[in-house]
N, C-alpha and C positions, 0 to 999 in steps of 0.2 A: 609159796616156798617158806615164807616167814612162819606161817602156822605150823607147818611140818617141822621146821627147824626148832620151834619151841617145844614140840613133842619130843624130838631127839634129845634136847637139853633136859627136859623134865625127867625123862627116863634113863638118862646117862648113856645114850647110844651115840657112838661116833658118827659124825656126818659123813656119808659116803661121797659127797660132792667135794672134790679136792681142787677143782678149777671151775669157778662159776662164770667164766667168760662165755659169751654167746657161742653156741655151737660146739662146746667142749663137753665130751661125755666119757666116762670111764667104761661104759657099756658099749661094745662095738655095734650091737644091733641098733641101739638108739642113735649112735653116731651116723650109721648108714641111713637110717630112716630120716633123720634130720637133713642130711645132705640131699637125699632124694626129694623130700618135700620142698626144700628151699629151691632146688632146680625146677621142680614142677611149678611152684608158685611164681617164679620169675617169668613164666611164659606170657601171662596176661593177667588183667584184673580178675577176670572170671576164674582163671586157674588158681589164683591166690585165694579167692573165696572158697573154692572147692577144697583147697588144702586146709583152710581154716575149719571147714566142716569136718574133714577127715580127722584132724587133730582132736576136735571136741568129741567126736564119736569114739575115738580111741581112749580119750580121757574118761569119758562116761563109762565105758566098758571096764577099764582098769579100776575106777573108783567103786563101781558096783560090786566087782569081784572082791576088792579089799574090804568093803562093808560086810559082805556075806561071810567072810572068814574071820573077822575080828570079833573079839568079845570085849575089847577095851573101849569103854564109852567115850573117853577123851578122843581117841582116834576116830571113832565112828562119827562124832560131832564134827571134827575137822573134815573128814572125808565127805560128809553130807553137805557141808557148806561149799566145799570145792565142787561137788556134784551139782549143786544148785547153780553155781556160777557157770559150769560147763553147759548145762541146759540153757541158761540165758544166752551164753555166747552162741550156741548152736542156733537158737531161735533168731538171733540177730543176723547170723550169716544166711539163714534160710529166707529171711525177709528182705535181704539186700536186693535192690533193683537198680540196675545201671541204665 
């Protein structure tokens, strides 16, 4: 979030996040997805791990799409770092053994 916020500031773009409290979204689709994933993750430890995987897979898809359509090297670098982090997180979730 900090990396993307710095890009917004650098390029003079208003931050679309108006409420950064956990679970608060301006986008109704994201709000519904969040509520659904939280409910699913509360079912068990294994369900929470699956939710973690699902979130990282969504993040990877979104970041790969953003990289594919961007020509701004600053943004591509930020997206790539976030993408690498998501791959690392996914690997951690996939290696979790209870």
